LUMROKOL-928764 format. One line per 5 residues: number of its first residue (from 1); their letters; for each residue x, y, z of C-alpha. Coordinates in steps of 0.05 Angstrom, whole numbers. Example, Ala and Ser with C-alpha at 12.3 -4.5 7.8 and 13.67 -1.06 7.14 Angstrom:
1) AS) 246 -90 156; 273 -21 143 $
***
This chain:
1) MAGSR) 2769 3083 750; 2710 3037 761; 2752 2977 742; 2805 2992 794; 2758 2994 853 $
6) SKGGA) 2765 2944 908; 2706 2900 924; 2653 2936 965; 2593 2910 1003; 2549 2902 941 $
11) ELFVA) 2601 2856 907; 2613 2819 972; 2538 2808 978; 2537 2773 911; 2599 2732 927 $
16) AAASV) 2571 2713 995; 2505 2692 964; 2542 2643 919; 2578 2610 977; 2525 2607 1031 $
21) RERGA) 2511 2534 1019; 2583 2516 1034; 2579 2556 1098; 2519 2516 1122; 2473 2576 1125 $
26) PLAER) 2399 2565 1140; 2354 2553 1080; 2323 2622 1085; 2392 2654 1079; 2413 2609 1022 $
31) MRPRT) 2350 2625 983; 2358 2700 991; 2346 2731 922; 2409 2752 885; 2374 2791 830 $
36) LGEYL) 2311 2831 823; 2284 2776 778; 2287 2727 837; 2252 2775 884; 2181 2753 900 $
41) GQTEI) 2123 2799 918; 2120 2874 932; 2094 2888 862; 2060 2950 891; 2128 2984 895 $
46) LGPGK) 2170 2941 847; 2121 2928 791; 2134 2955 720; 2129 3030 719; 2131 3038 795 $
51) ILRRL) 2179 3092 820; 2226 3045 858; 2229 2998 798; 2245 3057 752; 2299 3079 800 $
56) LDQEA) 2331 3010 800; 2327 3005 725; 2362 3073 718; 2417 3052 766; 2426 2986 729 $
61) AARAR) 2433 3024 663; 2483 3071 694; 2522 3013 722; 2525 2982 652; 2557 3047 629 $
66) GTSGD) 2606 3043 687; 2582 3109 717; 2532 3090 771; 2577 3086 833; 2621 3145 814 $
71) ATAKP) 2621 3205 859; 2601 3250 800; 2536 3211 791; 2472 3235 822; 2467 3206 893 $
76) LPSLI) 2418 3149 905; 2358 3176 944; 2354 3157 1017; 2298 3107 1030; 2261 3077 1089 $
81) LWGPP) 2235 3006 1079; 2177 2993 1126; 2145 2925 1133; 2134 2863 1176; 2190 2812 1188 $
86) GTGKT) 2207 2766 1130; 2181 2810 1075; 2247 2824 1041; 2272 2890 1069; 2345 2870 1077 $
91) TLANL) 2346 2834 1010; 2316 2894 975; 2368 2940 1006; 2423 2894 981; 2394 2893 911 $
96) IAHAA) 2387 2969 910; 2460 2978 930; 2483 2926 880; 2443 2960 824; 2475 3026 842 $
101) DAYFA) 2545 2995 842; 2557 3031 908; 2596 3009 969; 2547 2974 1016; 2558 2986 1090 $
106) MFSAV) 2510 2950 1136; 2498 2949 1210; 2441 2937 1258; 2414 2989 1306; 2403 2933 1355 $
111) QSGVK) 2478 2918 1360; 2509 2985 1342; 2503 3057 1365; 2517 3128 1342; 2592 3118 1352 $
116) EAREV) 2593 3062 1301; 2548 3102 1254; 2596 3161 1256; 2655 3115 1241; 2618 3087 1180 $
121) IQAAR) 2601 3157 1157; 2674 3179 1165; 2696 3119 1123; 2644 3137 1071; 2671 3208 1070 $
126) ERLSF) 2742 3182 1057; 2717 3133 1005; 2682 3190 968; 2746 3233 970; 2798 3180 953 $
131) ERRRT) 2761 3127 913; 2708 3173 884; 2656 3122 904; 2588 3129 936; 2566 3092 998 $
136) VLFVD) 2499 3062 1014; 2490 3055 1089; 2438 3003 1108; 2412 3009 1179; 2370 2950 1200 $
141) EIHRF) 2318 2962 1256; 2331 3037 1249; 2273 3051 1296; 2317 3025 1353; 2356 3091 1349 $
146) NKAQQ) 2319 3143 1390; 2299 3207 1354; 2359 3246 1380; 2407 3192 1355; 2375 3193 1287 $
151) DAFLP) 2400 3264 1278; 2471 3235 1270; 2453 3215 1199; 2425 3282 1176; 2489 3319 1156 $
156) AIENG) 2516 3259 1117; 2450 3251 1080; 2445 3325 1067; 2515 3332 1036; 2511 3267 997 $
161) TISLL) 2565 3229 1036; 2517 3171 1044; 2452 3146 1017; 2413 3118 1076; 2372 3055 1069 $
166) GATTE) 2334 3043 1134; 2292 2982 1150; 2239 2981 1204; 2181 2939 1227; 2151 2999 1262 $
171) NPSFE) 2111 3057 1234; 2161 3110 1213; 2111 3165 1229; 2117 3147 1302; 2188 3121 1307 $
176) LNNAL) 2229 3166 1262; 2239 3240 1273; 2210 3290 1224; 2278 3315 1201; 2299 3245 1179 $
181) LSRCR) 2232 3230 1147; 2234 3294 1106; 2300 3270 1075; 2276 3199 1060; 2224 3167 1016 $
186) VFVLR) 2184 3113 1053; 2166 3049 1017; 2117 3001 1050; 2127 2926 1043; 2068 2880 1056 $
191) HLSPE) 2061 2809 1080; 2074 2759 1025; 2011 2723 1001; 2003 2648 1008; 2011 2642 933 $
196) ELGAL) 2077 2679 935; 2102 2637 994; 2080 2574 957; 2122 2595 897; 2181 2608 944 $
201) LDRAL) 2174 2538 974; 2171 2508 904; 2235 2545 886; 2271 2521 948; 2251 2449 933 $
206) ADADR) 2274 2454 861; 2340 2491 871; 2396 2439 876; 2450 2490 888; 2422 2532 944 $
211) GLGGE) 2358 2496 963; 2334 2425 975; 2334 2403 902; 2392 2355 914; 2352 2318 966 $
216) KIVLE) 2293 2271 958; 2240 2314 990; 2166 2306 975; 2121 2362 999; 2048 2340 1001 $
221) PKARE) 1998 2392 974; 1965 2400 1042; 2033 2410 1074; 2051 2462 1023; 1986 2498 1037 $
226) ALATL) 1998 2496 1111; 2068 2524 1106; 2046 2579 1058; 1986 2598 1100; 2009 2590 1172 $
231) AGGDA) 2074 2628 1161; 2034 2692 1166; 2065 2724 1104; 2136 2715 1131; 2183 2683 1079 $
236) RSALN) 2236 2668 1131; 2185 2632 1174; 2159 2591 1115; 2229 2569 1093; 2251 2554 1164 $
241) GLELA) 2190 2510 1173; 2204 2474 1108; 2276 2463 1127; 2259 2436 1196; 2205 2390 1169 $
246) ALVAA) 2252 2364 1115; 2305 2351 1168; 2261 2308 1213; 2219 2274 1159; 2231 2199 1160 $
251) PGAEG) 2259 2168 1096; 2211 2122 1058; 2226 2057 1022; 2263 2091 965; 2297 2142 1010 $
256) ARTIT) 2249 2198 996; 2227 2240 1055; 2154 2261 1054; 2130 2324 1089; 2059 2314 1111 $
261) EELAK) 2010 2368 1133; 2016 2347 1205; 2092 2351 1202; 2090 2419 1168; 2044 2447 1222 $
266) EALQR) 2087 2417 1276; 2149 2449 1245; 2116 2517 1247; 2087 2503 1315; 2030 2552 1306 $
271) NTILY) 2005 2609 1264; 2054 2666 1270; 2014 2722 1303; 2042 2790 1283; 2031 2830 1347 $
276) DQSGE) 2072 2878 1386; 2039 2906 1448; 2077 2972 1441; 2078 2975 1365; 2032 2996 1309 $
281) EHYNL) 1994 2930 1305; 1972 2940 1377; 1937 3004 1356; 1913 2977 1289; 1876 2919 1321 $
286) ISALH) 1844 2957 1379; 1821 3010 1328; 1792 2954 1284; 1755 2924 1344; 1725 2991 1364 $
291) KSIRH) 1704 3009 1293; 1674 2940 1282; 1631 2950 1344; 1611 3019 1318; 1595 2985 1251 $
296) SDPDA) 1548 2936 1286; 1588 2877 1261; 1596 2826 1318; 1634 2777 1274; 1688 2827 1256 $
301) ALYYL) 1691 2849 1328; 1702 2777 1351; 1756 2767 1298; 1797 2827 1321; 1785 2810 1393 $
306) ARMIE) 1812 2740 1380; 1873 2769 1344; 1890 2810 1406; 1878 2753 1454; 1921 2705 1412 $
311) GGEDP) 1975 2759 1410; 1977 2763 1486; 1946 2832 1493; 1932 2857 1563; 1858 2840 1574 $
316) LFIAR) 1848 2902 1616; 1869 2945 1557; 1815 2911 1515; 1764 2920 1570; 1780 2994 1577 $
321) RLVRA) 1767 3004 1503; 1701 2966 1507; 1679 3014 1562; 1699 3072 1519; 1661 3044 1458 $
326) ASEDI) 1599 3034 1501; 1597 3107 1521; 1623 3137 1456; 1583 3098 1404; 1522 3073 1443 $
331) GLADP) 1513 3118 1502; 1441 3126 1525; 1413 3090 1465; 1424 3029 1509; 1445 3047 1580 $
336) QAVVQ) 1461 2974 1594; 1519 2975 1544; 1567 3009 1592; 1544 2962 1647; 1561 2902 1603 $
341) AQMAK) 1629 2931 1587; 1643 2947 1660; 1623 2876 1681; 1671 2848 1629; 1726 2891 1661 $
346) EAVEF) 1709 2863 1729; 1710 2792 1702; 1779 2805 1673; 1804 2827 1741; 1769 2770 1777 $
351) IGYPE) 1789 2709 1735; 1842 2734 1685; 1866 2696 1624; 1846 2649 1593; 1778 2645 1626 $
356) CDTAL) 1761 2718 1616; 1761 2712 1540; 1687 2695 1538; 1669 2754 1583; 1705 2800 1534 $
361) AQAAI) 1671 2766 1476; 1602 2773 1508; 1613 2847 1518; 1639 2857 1447; 1578 2821 1418 $
366) YLACA) 1530 2860 1461; 1560 2926 1442; 1562 2909 1368; 1488 2889 1369; 1465 2949 1411 $
371) PKSNA) 1430 3010 1379; 1482 3063 1363; 1485 3136 1384; 1543 3184 1390; 1499 3237 1422 $
376) VYAAM) 1535 3232 1489; 1603 3236 1455; 1582 3295 1413; 1550 3331 1472; 1613 3324 1514 $
381) GEARA) 1655 3349 1456; 1610 3410 1448; 1610 3425 1522; 1686 3422 1526; 1692 3466 1464 $
386) EVKRT) 1646 3517 1497; 1689 3517 1560; 1751 3530 1518; 1715 3585 1479; 1683 3623 1537 $
391) GPLPV) 1731 3606 1594; 1711 3596 1667; 1644 3632 1668; 1620 3645 1740; 1571 3595 1769 $
396) PLHLR) 1505 3630 1783; 1500 3651 1856; 1436 3613 1868; 1470 3547 1850; 1528 3557 1899 $
401) NAPTG) 1530 3526 1968; 1535 3574 2027; 1567 3536 2085; 1592 3599 2119; 1559 3664 2142 $
406) LMKAL) 1604 3705 2097; 1583 3665 2036; 1510 3674 2054; 1522 3749 2061; 1553 3750 1992 $
411) GYGKG) 1490 3720 1963; 1513 3648 1955; 1451 3604 1950; 1403 3662 1949; 1343 3649 1906 $
416) YQYDH) 1356 3574 1898; 1292 3536 1883; 1287 3464 1907; 1261 3423 1848; 1224 3373 1891 $
421) DYEHK) 1178 3429 1915; 1154 3442 1844; 1107 3412 1794; 1139 3349 1764; 1203 3364 1802 $
426) IAPME) 1224 3422 1757; 1236 3490 1788; 1228 3555 1748; 1302 3575 1749; 1361 3578 1702 $
431) AMPDD) 1421 3532 1715; 1467 3557 1659; 1513 3616 1669; 1481 3681 1644; 1522 3682 1580 $
436) LKGRT) 1499 3611 1560; 1425 3615 1573; 1389 3571 1523; 1452 3536 1500; 1440 3463 1481 $
441) FYTPG) 1494 3409 1480; 1457 3343 1482; 1411 3322 1426; 1387 3250 1434; 1392 3200 1377 $
446) SLGFE) 1332 3166 1345; 1346 3094 1366; 1336 3054 1429; 1325 3086 1497; 1343 3155 1470 $
451) KDIQK) 1274 3158 1437; 1245 3158 1507; 1296 3210 1530; 1274 3255 1473; 1202 3251 1497 $
456) RLEYF) 1225 3270 1568; 1265 3329 1543; 1205 3354 1503; 1162 3349 1565; 1213 3386 1608 $
461) AKVRA) 1215 3441 1555; 1139 3448 1559; 1140 3453 1635; 1195 3506 1632; 1156 3544 1579 $
466) KWKDG) 1097 3548 1628; 1141 3581 1680; 1165 3631 1629; 1094 3650 1606; 1067 3652 1677 $
471) SGTGD) 1019 3593 1670; 1057 3550 1719; 1035 3552 1792; 1105 3554 1821; 1084 3523 1886 $
476) GSGRA) 1072 3451 1866; 996 3457 1872; 982 3464 1798; 978 3407 1749; 1006 3403 1679 $
481) EESPP) 958 3387 1623; 999 3326 1603; 1029 3272 1647; 1105 3266 1647; 1135 3208 1606 $
486) A) 1149 3145 1646 $
***
């Protein structure tokens, strides 16, 4: 039966790969790997003994027996390939489908909708019934389907009509619904290293059939390094840069075209900055900036700040996080920290990009070098937890204002003691609700200004102790044995 099958997507992929040069496809498309042996990088998921590699080896062995694509065979697991652009997601999906000898149906969530997906699923159902052949459905940019639309795939995955291969540049935890994630195994693809991209460039220059091997191209070592480094781990970007540089390089005396470092950089224009203001990298970098400040590492803080600025991040978003870092991780250890952060925010609003970059940098450096304390953060957390635990306890009557006669008659404000009338401006009264007397939320840290705050709190406690044991005068005429801290 396997021999009588018509060509499916996997076979067409191989045939198409052999003829891309004649069709004038870009170099990156012509150099797309046709076999797992040609696939560069991703050894973390495709290295010997790794689960995806074992799966592909099993499918290849089954294909050699002529049983891999048959409906009676165990369905290929549904997979989500998550990684940055140009890391080989589409190519890997093709190779998986080819190894499984399954029909390969491919469409993009950018250009297609649920209607097209249902048509493909129906065709897969018919193929399974009449041809006894499995279908691998590859959905590129699967995160473009909203979470309700993603449900359209669930029944077909559940009953084995299709094996879903989804590719996404966005974090599946955020962009895919839980029902779909529970039915798929997620594999993470990383940026290609400069060494891997260098090997890819060498391959393209040597391949006379699909690459530039038939042309007299000389890639200078510095130019090779620039293409491999500045492509930002994106194979497509590196090959596109090589192709453009080769196209515009002037022929020398013997007809050879030399790609210099300057030409390579010009072809790439600039370092490819992976940044999406609504995607995961947006949150990764702001988290890294905040944690570098907390770690007292100004150099790391400046690096992540520069990444965001180069990526076009909203400077007010950065400024807001700096204000948060100042209060969360420094607090009263250095009261000027939040002032510096707030001034940076005002500078952003006043002068904007690009001039505000130094104001943001100044604040980031100041915060990173400031003494650290999370005492304010912890105190606020404990206070909020207490509110949730005990509910809205009544404010003591003596702390309530009494603007009306009725409120005075009800006891509002009765017994209030004006602190300025008492020794060292501390009255002998309780401010907490009755059920929380003695409850402590704020414990100062041991660095910076909080050391002075600790001394003040200790003094306040001694003054209050005098009121409790009756040794305080209560009328402001007495004097404490010690002077209050400055």
